[in-house]
N, C-alpha and C positions, 0 to 999 in steps of 0.2 A: 094527341096534342097535350103538351105539358101544362102544368098549372101556371107557369110564367107567361105562356103564350096566350094572347087575347083572341077570343072568338069574335071576329068582326061582324058576324051575323046574329050574335046573341042579343037578347033584350038589354043586357047591361051595357053593351057597347052602343046600341042604338039610343039608349037613354042619354049617353054622353054626347052623342051627336046633337041631341036636342038642346044641349047647353050652349052650343055655338050660336052666335048672333043670327037671328032669323033673317031671311032675305039673301043669305049667301048660297050660291049654287051648291047642289048636293055633293058633287065631286070634291069641291074645295072644302066643304064641311067635313067630309070623311077624312080628307088629308090632314086637316087641322086637328081633328080628334085623334088620329093615329099618332101625330107628332107629340101631342100632349101626353098620350098614353106612354109613348116610348120614353119621354123625359121622366115621367113618374116612375116607370119601371127601373130606369138607371139610378134614380135617386134612392129607390128601395134597396137596390143592390149595394150602393155605397154605404147606406146606413147599416146594413147587415155586416159589411166588411169592417166598418168602424167599431161596431159592437164586438166583433170577434177579436180585433187588435187590442181593444181595451181589456177584454177578459184575459187575453194572453199576457198582457203587461201586468195585470193584477196578480195573476197566478205566479209569474216569475218573481215579482217583488215579495210575495208571501213566502215563496220558497227560499229566497235569499235571507229573509229575516227569521226564518225558523230553522232550528238545528235538525240534523238528520236523526230520524227515529232509530231506536235500538232494533226495530223490526227490519230496517234496511240490511240486506245480506252483506253488502260490502262494508258497511259501518260495523256490523257485528263481527266480521272477520278481522278488521283493524283492531277492535277492542281485544280480541283474543290474542293478538300479537303484541299487546301492551300499549296500544295507543290510547291517549286520553283526550277528551274534547278540549280544544283550545290550543293544544301544543302543535309544533311543527312536525312535518313528516320526516322520516328517516331515523337512523340510529342516533344521530346527534340533534334531532329536532330541527333540521334545516328548513329554512323558510323559502327556498328557491334560489336559482342561480343569481339573480339580480341582488337579492338581499345578502347572499354570501359575499358577493363582490364588494358591496358597500361596507360590510363588516371588515373584510380583509383590508380594504383601502384605509379605513379609519384606524385600524390597528397599526398599519404601517406608518401612518401619519403621526400617531401618538408615540410610536417607537422612535421615529426620527426627531420629533420634538424633544423627547427625553434625552436622546444622544446629544442634541445641540445644547441643552441645558448643562449636561455633564461636561462637554467640551468647554463651554463658557466658564464654568466653575473652575475647571482645571487651569485654564488660561489665567483667570484672575488670581488663583492661588500661586501659580508660577510667577506672575508679575509681582505679587505681594512679597513673595519670598526673595525675589531678585532685588526689589526695592529695599527690603530689610537688610540684605547683605551689603548693598551699596552704602546704605546709611551707616551700618556698623563699621564698614571699612573706612568710610570718610571720617567718622568720629574718632576712630583709632588713629588714623593718620594725623588728624588735627591735634589730638592729645600728644602724639609723639613730636610734632612740630613745636608745640608750646613748651614741651620739656626740653628739646634741643635749644630753643631760643633762651630759656632761662639759664641753662648751663653756659651758653655763649656769653650772656650778659655778665654772669658772675666771673667767668674767666677773663673777660675784657676789663672789668673793673680791677681785678687783681694784677693783670699784666700791665695795664696803664699805670697803676700805682707804682709798680716796680720801676717804671721809667719816669717816675715823678710827674706823670700827667694827672693834674688835679681836676680837670673838667673834661667830661666825655665829649667826643666829637658831636654826637647827637644825644639828646636826653635819654632816649630809649636804649643807648649802647650799654648803659649800666642798669642793674636792677634798682627799682625804686623802693625806698623805705616807706613804712606806713605813714609817718609824718609827712614825708615828701608827697606821698600819694594824695593826702588830704589837701595839702597846699596846691598841688597840681590840679586837683579837682576844682578848687575854687578859682584858680587861674583860668582853667579851661572854660568854666562857666562865664567868667568875665569876658574872655575872648569871644565866646559864642555870642554874647550880648552885643559886643562891639561889632562883630561881623554882621549882625542883623541890622545895626544902625548904619554901617558903612558898606558900600558895595565893593567887594573885593573879588579877586579871581578865585575860582573854586580850586581847592587843594585836594588832590586825591589822597585818601588815607591809605597807608601801607597795611597790607595784611601781615599776619604772623609769618607766613612763608616768605614774603618780600623782605621783612626785617631779618629773618634768619639767613637768607642768602647774602644780604648786604653785610651783616655782622661777621659771618664766617669768612667772607672775602677780606674784610678788614683784619681779622685775627691772623689769617694766613699771610697777608701781604706785609703787615707791620710787625707782628710778633712771631711769624713762622709757626703758628700754633694750629693744630687740628683738634676740634672738640671730640671727634669720633675716635681718633687715635689716643686722645688724652696726652699728647706729647708736644713739647716745644722743640722744634728741630733747630739745628745750628744755623742754617741759612736756607735760602730759596732752593738751591740745588739739592740740599739734603732733604727738604720737604718734598720736592717733585720726584725724587728717586725712591723714597721710602713710604710715602703716603699713598694709599690706593686711589684717592680722588677727593673732590671737594663736595661730595654729597653723601647723605646717609646710605643711599643705595649702593654706592661704591664700596662700602665697608661691610656689607652683608656677607 
């Protein structure tokens, strides 16, 4: 008979029977005592199991929080191979497949981000350069138009005077003297003030290119003169036959 098994004929068990309420038949008293004993026995087993699990948990936690001793054969072998406590395993100190994947993905993302920044910078530089070229080309073309317009105005004044024309068809057909410019500035200011007081139809101001096209057409039609050729032709037939065209581009 094991220590865990109860001797139901022993004095200890009989004393437990006495604890059962008096007046209960003997068979029922024995059955009740046996049931109580079985419950107590099961409780004792559960308590021992709980104690064992707690001890196992404490041992595991202690092992996790303590470093491997130099007395450990495996750890001593790793130290001989150059391993130092705290570093990863392997030739490059790898920390496992998952960690390596994370590092690789992060490196790829950083590389892609860098490439995007480089592409954006190159695009901005290209756009800035193109904008600069367009601006320079536009400014050069505007200066050339202004120069051609000035030459046309001077030629128009001279040719009109040769034909005894004392007043230009339009004010801007002839170049303006400094004194005239001051007078015109005052007149223009007065006109602007009058326009503010009176509601008049809006007049579209001509650009330098518009003026150049109108004036060169006048010079060719009235005086048979081309500013780019610098020649006064005999007549319209002579002009059409010997002048390349009525624009600066035709004379390039």
